[in-house]
N, C-alpha and C positions, 0 to 999 in steps of 0.2 A: 504494500500500500504506500503510495507516494505521500510523504509528509512535507509540510511547508518548510522551506529554508528561509533564513533571514536575508534581507537584501545585502548582497555582497558589494554594492556600490552606493555611494552617497553623493548628494548634490549640495555643495556649499554655495551659499548666496551672500553677497555683500552689496551694500549700497551706501551712498554718501551724497552730500549736497554739492560737492565739487570734485573735480578730478584729483586734486592733490589730497583731499581727505580720503578718497577711495584708495589711492596708493598707500597712504598711511595705514588705513584699516587693513589692507592686505598684508603689509609688513607686520603689523601688530598681531594679526591672526597667526601668521607663521611663527612668530616669536612665542606666542602662547602655546601653540601645539608642540613646539620644540621643548618647552619646559614641562609639558604634561603628556609625554609620550604614552603613558598608561591609560589615557582617557579612551572612551568608546567614541569613535568618530560619528556614529549615528546620533549620539546625544548632542555633540557639537553642531551637527547639521540641523537638527530639529530646533535647537536654540536659535540659530541664525535665521531659520525660516520663519519661526513663529513670533520672535520677540523683537526683532529690529524693524524699524520703520522703513518702508520702501521709498527711497529718494530717487532722483533722476539719474544719477550716475550709478550704474549697476555692473556687477561682475559675478560670473559663475564659474565653477570648476567641478568636474566629476572625478571622484577618486575612491580608492578602495579602503584605505586605513590611514592612520596618522602619518606613517612614513611616506606613503604614496601621496598624501596631501601636501607634505613638505616639498616633495619633488614637483608636484603639479603646480603649486603656487609660485614656483620659480621658473616655470616653463611657459613662455609666451604662446606656444602652440596649443597648450591645453587650457589656457584661460580665455574666457569670452567676456568682452566688455562692451557696453553700449550706453548711450545717453538716451533715456526714455523721454520722448516728446509728450506733450500734455494730452493730446487727443487719445481717446480710448479706441482700441482696435478690436474688431470682432474676429472670430475664427470660423472658417468654413472647413468641413471635413470633406476630403476627396477619397472615395473608395475605389481602388483599382479592380480590374477584372482578372481573368486568367493570364498566365504568362510569366509571372514572377514568383509564383508559389513554389515551395520546396519542402522536402522532408525536414522536420525539426524546426520549422519556422516558429519563432517566438517561444522556443523551448525554455529558455531561462525565465521568461515571464510566467510560463506555466508552473515552474518550480517555486518561484518566490512571491508572486502576486496573487493573493487569494481571490480578489475580484475577477481577475482574468481567468484563473483556473476554474472557479465556480461556473462562469459563463460557458467555458469550453465543455466542462463536464455535463452541464444541463443539456446543452445542444447535442452533444454526442450520445447521451443516454436516450434523448428523444428520437434521434435519427436511427438508432440501432435497428428497430424493426423495419424501418423504411429502406435501409441500405443493406440489411442482412449482415452487418458487421459493425464493430466498434471503430469509428473513424479515428479515435486516438491511437489505435494500433497501426494505422496507416501514417498519420502525421508524426507520431512519436513512437517509432517501432521498438526503440530500446529503452522504454520508460524506466524499467526496473534497474537496469545496469547503468543508465546515465544519471540516475537520481543524484548521486553525490559527485558528479563530474565537476571539476573546478572550472570557473569562468576564466576565459583568457584575459590577458592584461588589456586595459583600455587603450594604451598607446602602443600595442603590439603592431607588427607589420600587418596591415589591415586587409590585404586582398589575396584571395586564392586565384592565381592566374589561370589554372586549368579550368576552374568553374567559369571564370569571367569570359574566357574565350570559347566556352561551350564544349570543351574537350571532356572525354569520358574520365570518370574518377578511377583511381586505382581501386579496383573492385574487391576490397578486402572484407568489407562488411556485407554479407549476403542479405541481411535484413534490410539495410538501407537501400541496396540496389533493388530488392523486390518491392519495398515500400515506394520508391521513386516511380517504378513502373506502374504500380497501382494508383498512386496519387495523380499520375498524368492521364488516367482514364476519366473521361468527362463526367461519368455518374458519381465519381468520388471527388474530383478536383473542384467542381462547382460548390458542393456543400462545404468542402474544407475551407475554401477561401471565404465563404460566407461566415462560417463559424469563427475563424481567426479574426476577421475584420469586426464582426459584431462584438466579440469579447474585448478586443483592443479599444473599441469605442466606449464600452462600458467602463473600462479601467480609466480612460482619460476623463470621462464624465465624473467618475468618483473623485478625481483630483481637481474638479472644478473647471475643467476644460469643456465647455458646452458649446456646441455649434449653433450659430445663428442661421446657417444655411448649409446645404450639402450638395454634392454632385457625385454620382457613381458612374463607373464605366462598366457597361454590360451587367455582369453579375453584381457589381458594386451598387447598382441602383436598387437592387433588392434589399441590400443592407440599409441604404438610406430610407427606403420606404418602410422598413421595419422599425427603425429608430423614430421615424416620423409618425408611427402608429397607424399607417395605412393598413398594414398587416400586423396581427399579433405575432409574437416571436414564434409560437407554435405553427401558425399559418405560414410565416415566412420560411421556416425550416421545411415544412411539408411541401410547399410550392417549389422551393429550390431543388429539393431531392427528386420530386416527381418530374419536374421539368428537365432536369439533367438526364434522367432515365429515358424520357421521351427522345431527347436529342441523341443519346447513345445508340438508339435503335435505328436512327436515320442513316442513309448511305454516307460513307466517308467523303470528305472534301478537303480542300486546301485553302490557305489564306496567304496573301502576299502583300507586304508593306511596300509602298511605292512613294518615291519623292515627287509626287504630283499633286496639283490642286484638284478640287472637286470638278471644276470645269474641264480640266485636262483628262480626268478619269472617265467622264461620261462617254466619249466616243469609243472607248475600249470595251464597254460593257455589251453583253448580248444575253441570250437565253441560258448560257452556261456560266456567266460571270456577273456578279453583283457588286455594287459599292457596299462595303461592310462597315467602314468607319472613316470619319474625317477627324484627324487628330491635330491638324495644324494647317497653316496657310498652304504648305506644300508637303503635307504628310497625310497619305490616305492608305486604306487597306481595301484590297479587292479579294473577294471570296467566291468560290464556286467549285465546279467539278475539277478533280485533280489534274486531268490531262489538259484541260483548258488553262488552268493556272500555270502549269509547267510551260505550256507554249507561250503564254504571255510573258512569263519571266525571261524566257530565252529571247523573245522579241525586244523587250525593253533593255535587257542587258547588252544586246548587240548595238543599241543606240547609246550606250555609255551611261545608262541610268543605274544607280546602285539600289537594287531591290533586295528584299530579304524575306525568305519564306518563314512563316511563323510556325512554331512547334505546336501543331494542333491536329486533332483527328477529324474535325468537322469544319464545315464552312459556316461559321457562326454569323448571325445577322445578315443572312442572304436568302434568296428564294429557295435554297435547299432546305430551309427550316419549315417551309409551309406545310409539309405533310404532317407536322405535329400540331398544327394550328387548332384543329377541332378538339383534340384531346386536352390541350392546354386551356382553351376557352371553357370547356366543361368543368375542369378542375377549379379554375378561378371563380366560376359562378358559385361554388360551394362555400366561398369565404365571405366574411362580413367586412368588406372593404370600407375604410373610413377616410374622411378628408385628412390630408396631412397636417400634423401639428407643428412641424418644422418645415420651412420652405426648402424645396430642393429642385434641382434642374433635371428636366426630362431628356433622356438620350434621344427620344423620338423626334421632339420638336426643337431641341437646342435652346429652349427657354424654360421658364418656371412651370413646374407641374401644376395643373389645375385640379380642383377637387373632382370635377366631372371626369377627367382623364384617369386619375388615380383609382377611381371607384368603378371604372368601366372594364369588364373582362377583355373587350376588344383592344384596349390600350396595351395590355400585357402580351397579346398576340403580336401586335405591331412591334412591340419592343423586341421580341424574339426574331422577327423576320426582317426588320428594317435597319438601316445603318445607324451606328452610334455617332451622333453629331456632337462630339466632345468639344471641338474647336469653338463652335458658336456658343455652346453651353458655358464654357469657362469664360468666354468674353462677356457674356450676359451677366454672369455671377460677379465678375470683377468690376464691371462698370457701375453696378448698382451698389455694391458694398465695400469694395476695396479691402477685402478681408485678408487676414493671414491664412494662407492655404496650407492645411495640414493633411498630408497623405496618410490615411489610416489603413495600413496594409503593407505587405512586403514590397520593398524596392522603392524606386523614385521615378517610375515611368510617367505617372500623371504629372508630377512636378516638372519633368523635362518637357512634356507636351505643353503645359501651361506657360512655361517660359517663352515658347515659340508663338503663343497665341495672344498674350496680353501686351499692353503698350510697352514700348522700349524705355524702360526706366531702370537705372542702375541699382535702385534700392529694392526692386521687385524680387531679385534672387534671394534677398535676406529674409523674406517673409513667405517663402515656399519651403516647407519643412517636411522631412520624412519622419516616420515613427518606428519603422522596422527595417532592418538592414536587407540588402540583397543577399542571395544565397552565398555569393563569392566573397562577401565582406566578412572578415573574421572577427570584427569587433563584437564584444558581448552584447546581447540583446538589451539588458537593463541599462548598461552604460550608454548605449546608443539612444535609448528612449529618454533617459534622464538629461542627456545633452540637449535634446529637443525641448524638454520641459524647461530647462534653463533658458534656452533661446526664446521661448514663449514669454517667460518672466521678464527677460531683458527687453522684449518688445512691448511690455506694459500689460500683459494679460495677468489678471488676478488669479493666483493659484489658491485653491482651498488647502492650505497646509495642514489643517486639522484632518481633513479627509485623506490627504496624502500619507500622513503618519498612521492614521487609524486603519487604512487598508492594508497595512503591513502585518 
């Protein structure tokens, strides 16, 4: 039985009225820690979080223990500093779709964060009879043996080159290899990404990070709809599991990312090829029958265009999904759909979801068969709210898309934040997330420090 571990990482926060005062506070903290090496760093972190006033000049650092804190406080690469402007910023959650999921995603959070673990456990127990297996055995195949595995160093060499370049792993762990193969199957991949993103959102909300708006990409919109209470959690889980099973039964297809605008893509489409997604001004995805996609890839490559085949078994968001339309419509009709309580962007229209659309079974059929209009959606979200964009799920794909879509502003990249590492990033999950939490605080977001401590 997996037992909870204490947080192996801590977030230290400092603030002051001036830059010189902040520098002095940093030196004073380091001196204090040097004189009290036997202190528990968690106690120090909690005192800083809950008892000091948050001034404009702010600084954060993520560290493991007192000794690591002394090293980190003297390392400019590990310290983050910002001057917080007076205006309040809102946060928008971005939920990615398939493509960046991996075995053991958020494993450290599952070990040490009770809110995250409870959400994953509830979802996986509910899904057991629907999937015919425990999804935790697929996402975390070595749960028992990995339980006490030590977290890597926060400043360790952070990238696994083989994974980053898509090369095969040294296949020494047969469980991981088998689980990866399983997790890449549509009927398990889609519920898995939903579960991890939903649980991650619940953890962030428990820390006081509440979205004023949301945007999901494909499967990610189901997470947004569930958080917005269009669907209850049980309905969201049932819908995502049954929908994935419907798609699994459809004929296989292929998807191709192309460096073309929507206008440039349209002449390439036919009865075998559909526009599947618009990710940026010159970033689209075409999906369809495998032979047609292969022929198109060859044709565009010969013209010097850098195309990329996506690792997928089916042609998502294309006309090849239409054979599942009737069954999906019947299933959605059995749910008690409600108007959204949190605004979110529709993939189908590229603008704000309406109560009429969210509660109409036909909308969810369109969502499965029609292209994901992410580019126009993120532009709409940005121009109305100018929020901090927080990607709630593995990787930073949506963040990179968003950078291509919103106005050219040098400060924009500072407020597009990830929450969960890519598979090839070796940084520990908790340190990665705490760094983002620190960046949110630096940007002026109010953290519920009491909730942050009590969720441990």
